[in-house]
C-alpha positions in Angstrom: -21.2 -14.6 3.3 -20.1 -16.2 6.9 -20.8 -14.9 10.0 -23.4 -14.1 12.1 -26.1 -11.3 12.0 -28.0 -9.8 14.9 -31.7 -8.8 14.8 -33.5 -6.6 17.3 -37.0 -5.4 17.3 -37.5 -2.8 20.1 -41.7 -2.5 20.8 -43.7 -1.1 23.6 -44.8 -4.5 24.7 -42.2 -6.7 23.7 -38.2 -6.5 22.9 -37.3 -9.4 20.3 -33.5 -10.4 19.4 -32.7 -13.0 16.7 -29.5 -14.2 15.4 -29.2 -15.5 12.2 -26.1 -17.2 10.3 -24.8 -16.3 7.0 -27.4 -18.9 5.3 -30.1 -16.8 7.0 -31.3 -19.3 9.1 -32.2 -18.6 13.1 -30.2 -20.2 15.3 -31.4 -18.5 18.7 -34.0 -16.0 19.8 -35.4 -13.8 22.3 -38.4 -12.9 23.4 -39.5 -10.7 26.3 -41.5 -7.7 27.8 -40.2 -4.1 27.6 -42.2 -3.1 30.4 -41.3 0.2 29.7 -38.1 0.3 30.1 -37.0 0.0 26.1 -32.9 0.8 26.8 -32.7 -2.0 29.9 -35.3 -4.4 27.9 -32.9 -4.4 24.9 -29.9 -5.0 27.2 -31.2 -7.2 29.3 -31.8 -9.2 25.9 -28.5 -8.6 24.7 -27.1 -10.1 27.6 -29.5 -12.7 27.8 -29.1 -14.2 24.2 -25.1 -13.4 24.3 -24.9 -16.2 27.9 -27.2 -18.5 25.2 -24.7 -18.1 22.3 -21.5 -17.3 23.4 -21.0 -13.9 22.5 -20.8 -14.7 18.7 -18.8 -12.4 16.2 -21.4 -10.3 14.5 -20.9 -9.5 11.5 -24.2 -6.6 10.7 -27.0 -5.2 13.3 -30.5 -4.4 12.0 -33.0 -2.9 14.4 -36.8 -2.4 13.5 -39.4 -1.3 16.1 -41.1 1.7 18.0 -37.7 2.0 19.6 -35.5 1.4 16.4 -33.9 5.1 16.3 -32.8 4.6 20.1 -32.0 0.9 19.6 -29.6 1.9 16.4 -27.3 4.3 18.1 -27.0 2.3 21.4 -26.0 -0.9 19.4 -24.3 0.6 15.9 -26.9 -0.7 13.7 -25.9 -1.0 10.4 -29.7 -0.6 8.5 -32.4 0.8 10.9 -36.1 -0.5 8.7 -39.5 0.1 9.7 -41.9 -2.6 10.7 -43.9 -3.0 7.4 -40.6 -3.5 5.5 -38.9 -6.3 8.2 -42.2 -8.1 8.9 -42.8 -8.4 5.1 -39.4 -10.0 4.7 -39.3 -11.9 7.4 -42.7 -13.5 5.9 -41.2 -13.9 2.3 -38.4 -16.0 3.7 -40.3 -18.8 5.2 -43.7 -19.1 3.2 -42.2 -17.6 -0.2 -45.1 -16.0 -2.2 -46.7 -15.1 0.4 -49.7 -12.6 -0.7 -51.1 -11.3 2.9 -50.1 -10.5 5.9 -51.9 -10.4 9.3 -49.9 -9.0 12.6 -51.5 -8.6 15.7 -49.1 -7.4 18.5 -49.2 -5.9 21.6 -50.6 -2.2 21.0 -50.7 -2.3 17.2 -51.6 -4.3 14.6 -51.0 -4.2 11.1 -52.3 -5.6 7.5 -49.4 -5.8 4.2 -50.5 -7.0 1.1 -47.8 -8.0 -1.1 -47.3 -8.1 -5.3 -45.3 -10.5 -6.6 -43.1 -10.2 -4.0 -43.2 -6.9 -3.1 -45.2 -4.5 -0.5 -48.3 -3.3 -2.4 -50.3 -1.8 0.1 -50.6 -2.1 4.3 -52.4 -0.5 7.2 -51.3 0.3 10.9 -53.8 0.6 13.5 -52.2 2.1 16.4 -55.2 4.4 18.3 -58.0 1.5 18.7 -56.9 -0.8 21.9 -59.4 -3.1 21.1 -57.5 -4.8 18.7 -54.2 -5.7 20.4 -52.8 -7.7 22.4 -52.5 -5.5 25.1 -56.4 -5.7 25.3 -56.7 -9.3 25.5 -54.4 -10.3 28.3 -56.0 -7.2 30.2 -59.4 -9.1 29.7 -57.8 -12.3 30.3 -56.5 -10.8 34.0 -60.0 -9.4 34.3 -61.3 -13.1 34.0 -58.8 -14.8 36.2 -57.6 -16.6 33.0 -54.1 -17.2 32.3 -53.4 -15.6 28.9 -51.8 -18.7 27.9 -54.7 -20.7 28.1 -56.7 -17.8 26.2 -56.8 -19.7 23.0 -57.4 -23.1 23.9 -60.3 -21.6 26.0 -62.0 -20.3 22.8 -62.2 -23.5 21.3 -63.9 -25.5 24.0 -66.9 -22.8 23.4 -70.1 -24.2 22.1 -72.2 -21.7 21.9 -70.1 -18.1 21.2 -71.7 -14.8 22.1 -71.5 -11.8 20.0 -68.8 -9.4 21.9 -69.3 -5.5 20.7 -65.9 -5.0 19.6 -65.6 -1.7 17.7 -64.3 0.2 20.6 -62.2 -1.4 24.0 -64.8 0.1 26.2 -67.8 -1.1 24.5 -66.0 -4.5 24.4 -65.3 -5.1 28.3 -69.0 -3.7 29.2 -70.3 -6.3 27.1 -68.1 -8.9 28.5 -69.2 -7.5 31.7 -73.3 -7.8 30.8 -72.5 -11.3 28.9 -71.4 -12.8 32.2 -73.8 -11.0 34.5 -76.2 -13.2 31.6 -75.3 -16.5 32.9 -72.9 -17.0 30.0 -69.7 -19.2 29.9 -66.3 -17.6 29.8 -65.6 -20.6 26.9 -68.1 -18.5 24.9 -67.4 -15.0 26.5 -63.7 -15.8 25.4 -64.7 -17.1 21.7 -67.0 -13.9 21.0 -63.8 -11.7 22.3 -61.9 -13.4 19.7 -64.4 -12.8 16.9 -65.3 -9.5 17.9 -61.3 -9.1 17.3 -61.4 -10.4 14.1 -63.8 -8.7 13.3 -63.1 -5.0 14.1 -59.9 -6.0 12.4 -61.0 -6.6 9.0 -63.9 -4.3 9.2 -60.7 -1.5 9.9 -57.6 -2.2 8.6 -58.8 -5.1 5.9 -61.4 -2.5 4.5 -61.2 -2.1 0.8 -57.9 -4.4 0.7 -58.3 -8.0 -1.0 -56.7 -10.6 0.6 -55.3 -13.6 -1.1 -53.2 -16.7 -0.1 -51.2 -17.5 1.1 -52.2 -16.1 4.1 -49.8 -15.7 7.3 -50.3 -14.4 10.7 -47.7 -13.1 12.7 -47.3 -11.4 16.0 -47.6 -12.3 19.3 -50.7 -12.4 19.5 -50.7 -15.5 16.6 -49.5 -17.8 19.8 -54.2 -17.3 20.4 -55.1 -20.1 18.8 -58.9 -18.6 19.0 -58.6 -15.5 17.2 -56.3 -17.4 14.6 -59.2 -20.2 14.5 -61.6 -16.8 14.2 -59.2 -15.5 11.5 -60.0 -18.8 9.3 -63.6 -18.5 9.9 -64.3 -15.3 8.7 -61.8 -15.1 5.8 -62.4 -18.9 4.9 -59.2 -19.5 4.1 -56.2 -21.4 5.5 -53.8 -19.3 7.8 -50.6 -20.1 8.2 -48.8 -18.7 11.1 -44.5 -19.3 11.3 -43.0 -21.2 14.3 -41.0 -17.8 14.5 -44.6 -15.6 14.5 -43.3 -13.7 17.5 -39.8 -12.7 16.3 -40.5 -11.8 13.0 -39.5 -7.8 13.2 -36.3 -9.2 14.7 -35.7 -11.7 12.2 -36.5 -9.4 9.4 -34.2 -7.0 10.6 -31.5 -9.8 10.6 -31.8 -10.6 6.7 -32.1 -6.9 5.9 -28.7 -6.3 8.0 -27.7 -9.7 6.2 -28.5 -8.0 2.8 -26.4 -4.5 3.4 -23.1 -6.5 4.8 -22.9 -9.1 2.0 -24.0 -6.2 -1.1 -20.8 -4.2 0.2 -17.4 -4.4 -1.5 -15.6 -3.8 2.0 -18.1 -4.9 4.7 -17.3 -3.6 8.1 -20.3 -3.8 10.7 -21.2 -0.8 12.5 -21.7 -2.6 15.6 -20.8 -1.6 19.4 -20.4 -4.9 20.5 -21.8 -7.0 23.5 -19.9 -4.9 25.8 -22.7 -2.0 25.6 -24.8 -4.2 28.0 -22.4 -2.9 30.6 -22.6 0.7 30.1 -24.9 3.1 31.5 -27.5 4.7 29.6 -30.6 7.3 29.9 -32.7 9.5 28.1 -34.2 13.2 28.6 -36.1 15.5 26.6 -36.1 19.2 26.5 -38.5 21.6 24.4 -36.4 23.4 21.8 -37.4 27.5 21.5 -35.8 28.6 18.4 -38.8 29.1 16.5 -42.5 28.5 16.7 -42.5 24.4 15.9 -41.5 24.2 19.5 -39.6 21.1 18.8 -39.3 18.1 21.5 -35.9 17.0 21.6 -35.1 13.7 23.0 -31.1 13.3 24.3 -29.6 9.7 25.0 -27.0 9.7 27.1 -24.3 6.9 27.4 -22.0 7.3 30.9 -23.0 10.9 31.1 -22.0 11.9 27.5 -25.0 12.6 24.8 -24.8 10.1 21.9 -27.4 11.4 19.9 -30.3 14.0 19.5 -33.6 13.6 18.0 -37.4 15.0 17.2 -36.0 18.5 15.8 -37.6 19.3 12.0 -34.7 21.4 11.5 -31.6 19.4 11.9 -30.1 22.3 14.5 -29.8 19.2 17.4 -29.6 16.0 15.7 -27.0 17.7 13.1 -24.5 18.6 16.8 -23.7 14.9 17.0 -21.8 12.7 15.6 -23.7 9.6 16.6 -21.8 7.1 18.9 -19.5 9.8 19.4 -18.7 13.0 21.9 -20.5 16.1 21.6 -19.2 18.1 19.0 -21.4 21.3 19.3 
């Protein structure tokens, strides 16, 4: 089916948008920092990509990421998918036959194992900060090195040092000790890259068979030092897609395209680019209806409740038609 499809990935660190055409090819993409404001970041991203493309007609919308429920209500998503499935379908689109996906983002990391084109196994790390992009950002700032130069600096190392990478606190302490011992920043940065990879493989990949083709994606895939450390540790070629930073959004767009194309009378739920002109906000309250004491989150548009979620029983979420006025 002809038309354009929008994919949105709202994460804790970055918000990414992708537009693909009817053939599944990316025609526009955007990567921006969330900066603790997921709604505003997404709306500003929509404005930027609309200005770049001239508000193209959108045939379908898919959303993913930790803020996918929030984003889905605001934009009027046709499909909402988790990060594992969107990253997997995007990788398969670029590297047919991919068997292992290594993904490191700003606040979490993932490994996805595929067999015959289907997700067979996966693991996520959302707890340990030592294996994430935000940790690298902090260490780059502490060393006075632009994060964009971090990878190149690691590759210039002549004698990498071993950094304790199992914990962010210990890693930072070890780096300070190595600096005080006179080691160069290049050697310390290289050691940090190898420590992050070692931590990733010892935790997320433990007990999993990593087989080629291997694809490395997520924002950290731009770091050449991390990519080189993976290849060294695995003894395998690691492929990095050009779209590595927006693979979640790309996968969401591909899912939207698939869903719309499979419908006999396709019609998108997309609320249009005009949503970026509305006033959105959220608030939460604790339900005392039972011992569960659920925290209920409300999404407001122009002062009107658009959606509620967080309840286990459906008492609050079922009282709202998504995208319409309160009916309770």
